[in-house]
Backbone as a chain_set.jsonl record, in Angstrom:
{"seq": "GIPDKALFRKELPLMLEKLQGRKSFMQENSISYPCGNKVFIFKDVGDKFELVIKD", "coords": {"N": [[-15.427, 98.16, -111.639], [-18.442, 97.656, -109.813], [-18.902, 99.524, -106.912], [-19.171, 97.293, -104.076], [-21.45, 98.583, -102.156], [-22.946, 99.457, -103.597], [-24.162, 97.15, -105.518], [-24.82, 95.409, -103.445], [-27.077, 97.36, -103.159], [-28.802, 97.427, -105.524], [-28.876, 94.406, -106.925], [-29.583, 92.682, -104.792], [-32.69, 92.855, -103.861], [-33.375, 92.036, -106.47], [-31.89, 89.021, -105.784], [-33.183, 87.481, -103.871], [-36.222, 88.059, -104.691], [-35.887, 86.171, -107.148], [-34.977, 83.668, -105.2], [-37.424, 83.065, -103.761], [-39.371, 80.689, -102.229], [-37.513, 78.736, -103.079], [-34.644, 76.409, -101.678], [-31.607, 77.635, -99.757], [-28.648, 78.121, -98.158], [-28.313, 77.283, -95.354], [-26.42, 77.905, -92.107], [-25.728, 77.206, -88.516], [-26.491, 80.315, -87.567], [-26.187, 81.992, -89.767], [-26.591, 82.683, -93.434], [-26.699, 81.555, -96.839], [-26.632, 82.869, -100.027], [-26.009, 82.345, -103.164], [-25.283, 84.312, -106.38], [-24.266, 85.303, -109.005], [-20.466, 85.579, -109.789], [-19.928, 85.843, -107.037], [-20.99, 84.893, -103.523], [-22.969, 85.655, -100.986], [-23.609, 86.162, -97.55], [-25.525, 86.168, -94.414], [-24.952, 87.224, -91.621], [-25.668, 86.629, -87.924], [-25.31, 88.138, -86.232], [-25.357, 88.889, -83.136], [-27.512, 92.106, -82.237], [-27.803, 92.995, -84.434], [-27.034, 92.393, -88.459], [-24.918, 91.134, -90.31], [-23.095, 91.603, -93.331], [-21.086, 89.414, -95.717], [-19.762, 89.041, -98.693], [-18.203, 86.605, -100.728], [-16.386, 86.444, -103.624]], "CA": [[-16.493, 97.778, -111.066], [-19.524, 98.352, -109.481], [-18.815, 98.49, -105.68], [-19.78, 96.441, -102.909], [-22.168, 98.594, -101.674], [-23.924, 99.431, -104.839], [-23.802, 96.165, -106.026], [-26.433, 95.119, -103.091], [-28.547, 97.345, -103.176], [-28.941, 97.266, -106.922], [-28.912, 92.457, -106.661], [-30.596, 92.01, -103.308], [-34.033, 92.586, -104.322], [-33.8, 90.833, -107.786], [-31.444, 87.761, -105.749], [-34.295, 87.518, -102.906], [-37.246, 87.582, -105.959], [-35.823, 84.943, -107.542], [-34.929, 82.464, -104.15], [-38.387, 82.356, -102.867], [-39.319, 78.993, -102.925], [-36.227, 77.67, -103.641], [-32.981, 76.596, -101.004], [-30.886, 78.307, -99.177], [-26.986, 77.622, -98.005], [-28.363, 77.504, -94.171], [-25.649, 77.579, -91.031], [-25.554, 77.799, -87.846], [-26.774, 81.941, -87.096], [-25.925, 83.208, -91.215], [-27.432, 81.706, -94.379], [-25.834, 82.207, -98.194], [-26.902, 82.818, -101.295], [-25.016, 82.321, -104.39], [-25.462, 85.405, -107.194], [-23.461, 85.268, -110.371], [-19.665, 85.117, -109.12], [-20.819, 86.559, -105.996], [-22.141, 84.518, -102.543], [-23.745, 86.83, -100.343], [-23.815, 85.76, -96.824], [-25.532, 87.127, -93.584], [-24.515, 86.399, -90.485], [-26.652, 86.652, -87.256], [-24.697, 88.942, -85.327], [-25.72, 89.734, -81.609], [-28.561, 92.559, -82.601], [-27.717, 93.44, -85.7], [-26.942, 91.383, -88.927], [-23.333, 91.506, -91.102], [-23.152, 90.664, -94.689], [-19.804, 89.014, -95.781], [-19.589, 88.839, -99.91], [-16.958, 86.217, -101.472], [-15.826, 86.037, -104.41]], "C": [[-17.059, 98.175, -110.427], [-18.467, 98.105, -107.904], [-19.566, 98.504, -104.924], [-21.084, 96.798, -102.571], [-22.955, 98.984, -102.437], [-24.778, 98.226, -105.848], [-24.933, 95.3, -105.239], [-27.56, 95.342, -103.224], [-29.521, 97.011, -104.586], [-29.979, 94.795, -107.123], [-29.594, 91.987, -105.966], [-31.944, 91.718, -103.619], [-34.353, 91.663, -105.695], [-33.218, 89.598, -106.691], [-33.055, 87.301, -104.473], [-36.102, 87.397, -104.03], [-36.851, 86.301, -106.214], [-35.376, 83.338, -106.306], [-36.431, 82.297, -103.337], [-38.776, 81.357, -104.22], [-38.361, 77.971, -102.623], [-34.794, 78.05, -102.29], [-31.847, 76.916, -100.434], [-29.785, 77.82, -98.744], [-27.4, 77.606, -96.583], [-27.199, 77.014, -92.975], [-25.892, 77.976, -90.22], [-25.449, 79.779, -87.742], [-25.965, 82.486, -89.152], [-26.58, 81.732, -92.486], [-26.464, 82.362, -95.572], [-26.571, 82.091, -99.221], [-26.17, 83.395, -102.285], [-25.465, 83.424, -105.733], [-24.418, 85.094, -108.35], [-21.987, 84.819, -110.12], [-19.565, 85.507, -107.931], [-21.564, 84.9, -104.837], [-22.173, 85.237, -101.219], [-24.159, 86.38, -98.842], [-24.248, 86.588, -95.601], [-25.742, 86.97, -92.706], [-25.62, 87.448, -89.404], [-25.687, 87.703, -86.496], [-25.21, 90.049, -83.78], [-27.411, 90.168, -82.002], [-28.624, 93.235, -83.693], [-27.733, 92.189, -87.045], [-25.729, 91.813, -90.076], [-23.547, 90.462, -92.276], [-21.962, 90.61, -94.404], [-20.1, 88.755, -97.564], [-18.448, 88.44, -99.953], [-17.04, 86.144, -102.296], [-16.039, 84.773, -105.292]], "O": [[-16.648, 99.26, -110.017], [-17.686, 97.186, -107.657], [-20.498, 99.297, -104.789], [-21.961, 95.934, -102.554], [-24.084, 98.898, -101.952], [-25.704, 98.404, -106.639], [-25.78, 94.637, -105.838], [-28.581, 94.665, -103.348], [-30.638, 96.494, -104.625], [-31.092, 94.31, -107.328], [-30.263, 90.985, -106.218], [-32.381, 90.569, -103.662], [-35.268, 90.862, -105.89], [-34.183, 88.853, -106.521], [-33.882, 86.556, -104.999], [-36.925, 86.508, -103.81], [-37.355, 85.348, -105.621], [-35.509, 82.172, -106.676], [-36.554, 81.497, -102.409], [-38.738, 81.17, -105.436], [-38.393, 76.844, -102.129], [-34.22, 79.1, -102.0], [-30.917, 76.2, -100.804], [-29.838, 76.613, -98.977], [-26.437, 78.215, -96.116], [-27.032, 75.799, -92.866], [-26.361, 79.111, -90.305], [-24.379, 80.377, -87.854], [-25.24, 83.469, -89.305], [-26.838, 80.532, -92.398], [-25.708, 83.323, -95.428], [-27.243, 81.064, -99.313], [-25.767, 84.556, -102.356], [-26.517, 82.911, -106.117], [-23.652, 84.216, -107.953], [-21.914, 83.591, -110.178], [-18.343, 85.436, -107.795], [-22.375, 84.08, -105.268], [-21.176, 85.254, -100.497], [-25.369, 86.155, -98.854], [-23.638, 87.646, -95.444], [-26.855, 86.482, -92.512], [-26.179, 88.498, -89.72], [-25.933, 86.753, -85.754], [-25.332, 91.25, -83.54], [-28.337, 89.364, -82.102], [-29.511, 94.065, -83.891], [-28.328, 91.137, -86.813], [-25.808, 92.913, -90.624], [-23.905, 89.286, -92.336], [-21.429, 91.202, -93.465], [-21.034, 87.954, -97.61], [-17.516, 89.132, -99.543], [-18.114, 85.569, -102.474], [-15.228, 84.492, -106.175]]}, "num_chains": 1, "name": "protein.A"}
């Protein structure tokens, strides 16, 4: 399979474009976007963002 980092670089711009104007799943200090069979979770951690990819 594709390493997560390569998948992230390839899919993130497409995912963000598709999600413009759509609702996302908001939780405190994080936002989740389903894409294919994965869920990309961006968490606000201090002064940076952390990406978690769940199958």
